[in-house]
N, C-alpha and C positions, 0 to 999 in steps of 0.2 A: 182480708187477705193477710196471711202470716208471712213472716220473713222468709220462710223456706220456699213459699210459692210466689213471692214477689219477683217480677221480671228483672233479670240482671241487666245492667247498663251495657249497651253495645260498645265494645272496645274500639272498633274502627271509628265510630262517631266521636268517641272520647279523644282518641289520638288526633283526629282531624281538627277538633276544637282546640286541643292543646297546641298543635303546630301553628294554627292561626293566631292563637294568643301570643305565641312567641314572636310571630311576624309583626303583630301589633306593637309589642313591647320594643322590638327592633325599630319600628317606625317612630316611637316616641323620641328617639334621639334625633331623627331628622326634623320632626316637628319642633323640638326644643331648640335645635340649631337655627331654624327659620325665625322663631320668636326672638332668640338671643341676638341674632344678626340684625333685626329690624328695630328693636327697642333697647334703649340704654337702661331703662328701668322696667324689667320684665315681671316684677313681683305681683303687680295687679293682675296680670294674665294668669299667673299661677294660682292666685286666690280664687278667681272666677272658675278656673278649671276644677278645683276641688269642691267648690260649692255645687257646681253642676253634677260632678261625679257623685257627691254625697246624696243629692236629691234623687239621682237615678237609683242608687243602691237602696235608699229608703223606699222608693216606689216599688222596687222589685220585692222587698221584704213584705210590704203591705199587701201587694197583689197576691203573693204566694201564701198569705195568711200567717206570716211569722210575726211574733211580737218584737218590738224594739225596746229592750230592757234599758232602764236608766241605771247609772252607777249608784250603788247603795250607800257608800260611805266615802270618807276622805281618801282612803287608800285607793279605792277604785277610780275616783275622780282624778287622783294624781297619776295613776297609770294611763288613763285615757288621754290626759294632757301630755304625758310623756310620749305617747304614740304619735300625737300630732306634732309635737315639738321636734323630735328626732327624725321620724319617718317621713314627714311632710315638709315642715318649715325649714329645718336645716338642710335636708336633702335637696329641696327646691333651690335654696340659695346656692349651694355648691353646683347643682346641675346647670342652672341657667347661666350663672356667671362663669362657670368653667367652660361652657359651650360658646361663650363669647370669645374665648381665647384659643381653643383647640378644635380640630375637626370632630364631627359627630361619630364617625367610625372609630377613630382612635379612642375617644372617650368611652365608647361602649366596650372596647376591648379591655380597658382598665377595670371597669366595673364588673366585668365577667369574673374577676377574682373574688367576688363576694362569698361564694360557698366555701372557698378555701380558708379565708380569713375567719369565717364563722366556726369552722372545724378547729382551727388553731386556737382561737379564744376559748372554745369549749374545752379543749384539752388543758389549757393553762389554768382554768378555774375548776378542773376536776370533773367536768360533765361529760367528757368524751375520752376514749382511748385512741392512741395513735398506733396503728400497725405499720409494717414496712410499706405496704401498698399506698396507704394514705400519706406516709412521710414522703415517699417518692413523688406522689401527686402534688403535694404542697411545694416541694422543691422545684419541680418542673414548672408549675404555675407561677411561682414567685419569680423564677428566672425569666419566664416569658413576659411577666408584667414589667420587669426592669427594662427589657428591650422596648416595650411599647411606651412606657413613661419617658424613657431616654431618647425616644424617636430613633431607635436603632443602636443607641449607645448604652449598654447595660451599666456602665459606671457613672452615668450622668448624675444620678441621684447622690452619689458620694462626692462628686466634684462640685456640687452646688449649682449646676447649670440647668436644673429643672425649673420651669417657669410656674407662675401663679396658676395658670389654667390646669396644669397637671396636678398641682397640689389640691385644687378645688375638686377635681374629679376623684382624687383619692379620698377627699372628704366625703364624697357620696358613699364610698365603700365603708368608711367608718360609721357614718350616721345610719346606714341601712343595717349594719351589723348590730348596732345598739337597738334599733327598732325590732330586729329579729328576736333578740333576747328578751325584750320587754313583751313582745307578742307571745313568746313562750310562757312567760309568767302569767299573762292574762288569759291564756288558752282555756283554762278551766272555768272562767267566769263569764266570758262573752263568746258568742259564735264568731266564725271568721267574717261573716258579713257585718255583724255589729262592730267588730274591731275596725273594719275598713270604713264603715260609716262614721264612727267617732273620730278616727284618725283624720279623715277627710275634712270634717267640719271644724275640729279644733285647729288643725293645720291651716285651714282657710282663714279662720279668725286671726291667727298670728300673722299670716302672710298679708292679710288686708291691713292690719295695723301697721306693719312694716312698710307697705306700699304707700299709705297715706303719710307716714313720717318721712319717707323718701321723696315724695312728690312725683309729679309727672304722670298722675293717674288720669288718662284721657282716652277712654274706650272709643269715643267718637272718632279719634284719629288713627285707630288701629286699621291696618290694611286688611283686605280679604284674606291674605295669606296668614296673618296673625290670628284672625278669627277662626279660620278653618283649622289651623294648627292647634289652637286652644281646644276646639270642639273635638278634634281627633284625640288629643290627650285625655280629655274628660270622658268621652263616650267609649272609645275603643281601647285606649291605653289604660284606663282606670276601671270604669264600670264593667265593660264586657270582659276585658283581659283578666281582671282579678276574679270575676265570677266564674269564668271558665276554668281558670287555674285552680281555684278552690274546689270546684266540682271534680276536677281530675284528681286532686289530692285525696278526696273522699272515696273515689272509685278505684284508683290505682295504688294509693299509698303515697306518702310524701316523698320517699326515697325514689320511687319509680318516676313520679311526675317531675321531680326536680332535675332529673337527667336532661329533660327537654330544655332547661334554662340555658344549656350550652348553645342552643340555636339562636339566642337573642343577639349576641355580637355578630354572628354570621349574617343574619337578616339585616342588622344595622349597617354593616360594611357594604353589603350588596345594594341596599336602598340608598345609602349615601353616595355610592358610585353612580347609580342611575339617576337620582333626583337632584343631587347637589354637585355632581361632577367632582367628587372627592377621590383622590388617588393616593393610597398609602404606599410608602416605600416597602420593598421586599423584606428588609429586616423587621419592620413593624408588623407586617403580616405574619412573618415567622413567629414573632413574639406572641401575637394573638392566637396562632395555632397552638403554641406551647401552653398558653393559659387554658385553652379549651381542653386539651389533652390532660393537663394536670387536674382540672376541675372534674373531668370524667373519672379519672383514677381515684380522686378523693371521695367522690360521692357515689361510687358504685355500690357501696354497702350502706345500710341504714345507720344513721347517727342516733345518738342518745336523744338529741333534741327533737328528732322526728318520731320517736316511738311514742305510742299512746300511753298515758299514765295508767 
């Protein structure tokens, strides 16, 4: 069967999977909040999560008949470890310890800023052009982020009254931005599933080493809530969520699929209210709305990082 006669993917099914993936990613904030609330040393849970997720991704690749290519030289090995260090290890540190200090819904609203930061960095290093629409979107999203981070006070960051939890969640934005640019560099060398696999496994090794150095690794003492949250993060938040999003990128294009990322903080806030009884103040919700609007304006047009080489 040639490409012309191959059946085209059904868009309604793709959209349904994409929306479910965003709901799963919104749920990762609730699962992370549960783990961070019950454990003072959550790094062992994070390590197990990414081992399980990596094994699932590897199983999917083998069952589908895809090869699992090994890095060929020091440069590729360095990029693989960089993926795990920034996208998994450092992100998990900021994620779990940040969620020990601030509500899940509020944290998700801050991290919604990721696409805007990526566009701004791409512009600063000459990889992206900023037009008036994108500039407006960046300004609106940054203003909304200041409201969320300052818990309703947009000047809190300048006055030094922002706590460690807020700074750690902003660290999630920084580490994911770095991971995105590394992924862009690796894109021509590894498939998306291979990148996810190697990031999971190298990140799990680093998290495991940090967990043993920290102490308090006692899986037998984890409650059913911690175990179920960890499995949700591994199976739904990582293996299924990443696979469905990657498939949507291939079928719809990166720019089109990325618009759905705006749903993640919406699902996170709704689930946090239903499952954790979190209630955010109106100024914080307004800030979250501005972040989503700003991200939508910024990502309506395809970016240079999303274009195929």
